[in-house]
C-alpha positions in Angstrom: -269.0 31.8 155.8 -265.6 31.3 154.1 -267.4 30.9 150.8 -269.1 34.3 151.3 -265.8 36.0 152.1 -264.3 34.4 149.0 -267.2 35.6 146.9 -266.9 39.1 148.1 -263.1 39.0 147.7 -263.4 37.8 144.1 -265.9 40.5 143.2 -264.0 43.3 144.8 -260.8 42.0 143.3 -262.4 42.0 139.8 -263.6 45.6 140.5 -260.1 46.8 141.5 -258.5 45.1 138.5 -260.9 46.1 135.8 -261.3 49.7 137.0 -257.6 49.9 137.7 -256.8 49.1 134.1 -259.5 51.3 132.5 -259.2 54.3 134.8 -255.4 54.0 134.8 -255.4 54.1 131.0 -257.6 57.2 131.0 -255.2 58.8 133.5 -252.1 57.9 131.5 -253.5 59.2 128.2 -254.7 62.3 130.0 -251.2 62.9 131.3 -249.7 62.4 127.9 -252.2 64.9 126.4 -251.5 67.4 129.2 -247.7 67.4 128.6 -246.1 69.5 131.4 -249.3 70.7 132.9 -251.1 72.0 129.9 -254.8 72.6 130.5 -256.2 72.3 127.0 -255.8 69.9 124.0 -256.4 71.1 120.5 -257.5 68.3 118.1 -259.3 67.9 114.8 -263.0 68.5 115.0 -265.3 65.6 114.3 -269.1 65.2 114.7 -269.8 64.2 118.3 -269.7 60.4 118.8 -268.2 59.6 115.4 -264.5 59.6 116.3 -264.3 55.8 117.2 -260.9 56.4 118.8 -259.5 58.3 115.8 -257.4 61.3 116.8 -257.0 63.0 113.4 -254.5 65.7 112.6 -254.3 69.5 112.6 -252.0 71.8 110.6 -248.6 72.4 112.3 -249.0 76.1 111.3 -251.6 76.4 114.2 -248.7 76.2 116.7 -247.3 79.6 115.8 -250.8 81.1 115.4 -251.9 79.9 118.8 -248.8 81.4 120.4 -250.1 84.8 119.4 -253.5 84.5 121.1 -254.0 86.3 124.4 -254.2 84.2 127.5 -251.9 81.4 126.1 -248.6 80.9 128.0 -247.3 77.9 126.1 -247.9 75.6 123.1 -246.5 72.1 122.5 -247.4 69.9 119.4 -247.4 66.1 119.5 -247.4 63.7 116.6 -248.7 60.1 117.2 -247.6 57.4 114.8 -249.4 54.1 115.8 -248.0 50.9 114.3 -248.4 47.2 114.6 -245.0 45.6 115.1 -246.4 42.1 115.3 -249.7 40.4 116.1 -249.1 40.9 119.8 -247.3 44.3 119.8 -249.0 47.6 119.1 -246.4 50.4 119.2 -246.8 54.2 119.2 -244.1 56.6 118.2 -244.3 60.1 119.8 -243.0 62.8 117.5 -242.0 65.7 119.7 -240.1 69.0 119.0 -236.9 70.0 120.7 -237.5 71.4 124.1 -240.8 69.5 124.5 -242.0 68.6 128.0 -242.0 65.0 126.8 -238.3 65.0 126.3 -237.8 66.6 129.8 -239.9 63.8 131.3 -238.2 61.0 129.4 -235.1 60.2 131.4 -232.5 58.4 129.3 -231.3 55.3 131.2 -229.1 53.8 128.5 -227.4 55.3 125.4 -227.9 58.9 124.5 -230.6 61.4 123.5 -231.7 62.5 120.1 -229.3 64.8 118.1 -230.1 67.4 115.5 -230.3 66.2 111.9 -231.0 62.5 112.8 -233.9 61.2 110.7 -233.9 57.5 111.6 -232.9 57.7 115.2 -235.3 56.5 117.9 -235.5 56.7 121.7 -237.1 53.4 122.8 -239.2 53.2 126.0 -237.9 50.9 128.7 -241.0 48.7 128.8 -240.9 48.3 125.0 -237.2 47.5 125.1 -237.7 44.8 127.7 -240.8 43.4 125.9 -239.1 43.2 122.5 -235.6 42.3 123.7 -234.1 45.5 122.2 -230.9 47.3 123.3 -229.1 50.4 122.3 -227.7 50.0 118.8 -230.4 47.6 117.6 -232.8 48.4 114.8 -236.6 48.4 114.8 -238.8 48.4 111.7 -242.0 50.5 112.0 -244.4 50.8 109.1 -241.7 49.7 106.7 -239.1 52.2 108.0 -236.0 50.9 109.8 -235.0 53.0 112.8 -231.8 52.8 114.9 -232.3 52.8 118.7 -229.9 55.4 120.1 -231.2 55.4 123.6 -233.5 53.8 126.1 -235.7 56.1 128.3 -238.1 55.9 131.2 -240.8 58.5 131.8 -242.8 56.6 134.5 -245.9 56.3 132.3 -246.4 52.7 131.1 -248.1 54.1 128.0 -245.1 56.2 127.0 -242.6 53.7 128.2 -244.2 51.1 125.9 -243.5 53.3 122.8 -240.7 55.4 121.3 -239.8 59.0 120.8 -238.6 60.7 117.7 -237.8 64.3 116.7 -241.0 65.8 115.3 -239.4 67.0 112.1 -237.8 63.6 111.5 -241.0 61.7 112.1 -242.9 64.0 109.7 -240.3 63.5 107.0 -239.9 59.8 107.5 -243.6 58.9 107.7 -244.8 61.5 105.1 -247.3 63.4 107.2 -246.4 66.8 105.9 -246.7 69.6 108.4 -249.5 67.9 110.3 -249.5 67.0 114.0 -251.9 64.9 116.0 -252.7 67.4 118.8 -251.4 70.6 120.3 -251.1 71.0 124.1 -252.0 74.5 125.3 -251.0 76.0 128.6 -253.0 79.0 129.7 -251.7 82.0 131.6 -254.2 81.4 134.4 -256.5 78.4 134.9 -259.4 80.8 135.3 -258.9 81.8 131.6 -259.2 78.3 130.3 -262.8 78.6 129.3 -262.3 81.9 127.5 -259.2 80.6 125.7 -261.1 77.5 124.6 -263.9 79.6 123.2 -261.5 82.0 121.5 -259.6 79.1 119.8 -262.7 77.4 118.5 -264.2 80.7 117.3 -261.0 81.5 115.3 -260.3 78.0 114.0 -263.6 76.3 113.2 -261.9 73.1 112.1 -260.6 72.2 115.6 -262.0 71.1 118.9 -260.5 72.2 122.3 -260.8 69.6 125.0 -259.4 69.1 128.5 -256.8 66.3 128.6 -259.3 64.1 130.6 -262.1 64.7 128.0 -259.6 63.9 125.2 -258.9 60.5 126.8 -262.5 59.7 127.8 -264.5 61.1 124.9 -262.2 61.5 121.9 -260.6 58.1 122.4 -263.9 56.5 123.6 -262.3 55.2 126.8 -265.3 56.1 128.8 -266.9 53.0 127.2 -264.2 50.9 128.7 -264.8 52.4 132.1 -268.5 51.8 131.8 -267.9 48.2 130.7 -265.7 47.6 133.7 -268.4 49.0 136.0 -271.0 46.7 134.3 -268.9 43.6 134.8 -268.1 44.6 138.3 -271.8 45.3 139.0 -272.7 41.8 138.1 -270.0 40.3 140.3 -271.1 42.6 143.2 -274.7 41.5 142.8 -273.7 37.9 143.0 -271.8 38.8 146.2 -274.9 40.4 147.7 -276.9 37.2 147.1 -274.1 35.1 148.6 -273.9 37.2 151.7 -277.7 37.2 152.0 -277.8 33.5 151.8 -275.1 33.1 154.4 -276.8 35.5 156.8 -280.2 33.9 156.3 -278.7 30.5 157.1 -277.0 32.0 160.2 -280.3 33.5 161.4 -282.0 30.1 160.9 -279.4 28.2 162.8 -279.5 30.8 165.7 -283.3 31.1 166.0 -283.3 30.0 169.6 -280.4 32.3 170.5 -282.2 35.3 168.9 -285.4 34.3 170.8 -283.6 34.3 174.1 -282.1 37.8 173.3 -285.6 39.1 172.5 -287.0 37.5 175.7 -284.4 39.1 178.0 -285.2 42.6 176.6 -283.2 43.1 173.5 -284.9 45.6 171.1 -285.7 44.6 167.6 -283.4 47.4 166.3 -280.5 45.9 168.4 -281.2 42.5 166.7 -281.0 44.2 163.3 -277.7 45.8 164.3 -276.3 42.4 165.5 -277.0 40.6 162.2 -275.9 43.6 160.1 -272.8 43.9 162.1 -271.9 40.3 161.4 -272.6 40.8 157.7 -270.4 43.9 157.7 -267.5 42.1 159.3 -267.9 39.3 156.7 -267.9 41.7 153.8 -265.1 43.9 155.2 -262.9 40.8 155.4 -263.8 39.9 151.9 -263.2 43.5 150.8 -259.7 43.7 152.3 -258.8 40.3 150.7 -260.3 41.5 147.4 -258.2 44.6 147.4 -255.2 42.5 147.8 -256.3 40.2 145.0 -257.0 43.1 142.6 -253.7 44.9 143.3 -251.8 41.6 143.0 -253.5 40.8 139.7 -252.6 44.3 138.3 -249.0 43.9 139.4 -248.8 40.4 137.9 -250.2 41.7 134.6 -247.8 44.6 134.6 -244.9 42.3 135.1 -245.9 39.7 132.5 -247.3 41.9 129.7 -244.6 44.5 129.5 -245.8 45.8 126.1 -249.3 46.6 127.3 -249.9 49.9 129.3 -251.1 48.4 132.5 -250.9 50.9 135.4 -248.0 50.4 137.8 -250.0 51.7 140.8 -253.7 51.8 141.8 -255.2 55.1 142.9 -255.9 55.3 146.6 -259.4 56.7 145.9 -260.2 53.5 143.9 -259.1 51.3 146.8 -261.3 53.3 149.3 -264.3 53.1 146.9 -263.7 49.3 146.5 -263.7 48.9 150.3 -266.9 51.0 150.6 -268.5 48.8 147.9 -267.6 45.7 150.0 -269.3 47.3 153.0 -272.3 48.1 150.8 -272.5 44.5 149.8 -272.6 43.6 153.5 -275.4 46.0 154.2 -277.5 44.9 151.2 -276.9 41.2 151.8 -277.5 41.3 155.5 -280.5 43.7 155.6 -283.3 41.2 154.7 -282.0 38.5 157.1 -281.6 41.1 159.8 -285.2 42.3 159.4 -286.4 38.7 159.4 -284.5 38.0 162.6 -285.9 41.1 164.3 -289.5 40.0 163.5 -289.2 36.6 165.1 -291.7 35.9 167.9 -289.7 35.1 171.0 -292.0 32.3 172.1 -292.0 30.6 168.7 -288.2 31.1 168.5 -287.6 29.4 171.8 -289.6 26.4 170.7 -287.4 25.9 167.7 -285.0 22.9 167.8 
């Protein structure tokens, strides 16, 4: 019995941890792409399925052109500069213009903010600062360029807090990207106009694609594959749990053959016998599910604390925890169903003869 609870706990824990990481990363990238509530993300157009995680760039001149289109309430460009600091550290610089929602979200917790005219100044995320042991006044070399850390910020998004922020113009000049940006966040005047605005932008600018922030994270960055891989691994673990519960309940039915025979002899219906065995399987799987949720959440928090430079989510969505518990109950139903049916079909006379 305890082994079955442990098996369910491990499978549910793996599900919570794997899906927590993959879905959490999708959510974080979606939030970065949405800025302060923008509904659409304008990126370079590629043939479907051929991006392989590459974002591309679009002309910065699109920013002013988009502002003139009807139905658009706000436009905010973002430049992404990915770099490898070391074998273990992948670092992203976010180039943002003054007044960007990213700057409003990034609360400076040490040092100061960016000032006009600074080309080699960097705001460093708190997670990155802790992981690399950097403080205000230190320098950081990114793609051969030495930057001075003028402030430490925290936005609440592990993905952002594991990177750095520079002024958009300074980042363009320093890293030689011309007037290009990685993406443009678009806020529409009314959410009901989002579809019309998307079609208008793609019709006027054939070289761009307009995506929702969630589609940008899942499809353009190919993170949907990570979610599917997490489900696949979890599915294998859950299948093993079903077999474990089925074996446990089958053994329980075998050991209680005489007891079941007595219940049938005194008038218990076969449906009630099914309910009895299934109920025990559900209690077993529920206990394993609750333990597994604790294991999964604990694993995520441990990873978040140890690997500060990786964007592990700080919290797990409540909907994921509810689904994980329902999966545990599903494991109980599937694992207990066959033994329950077998128990209900026992012949009372034969059952009472059993030793």
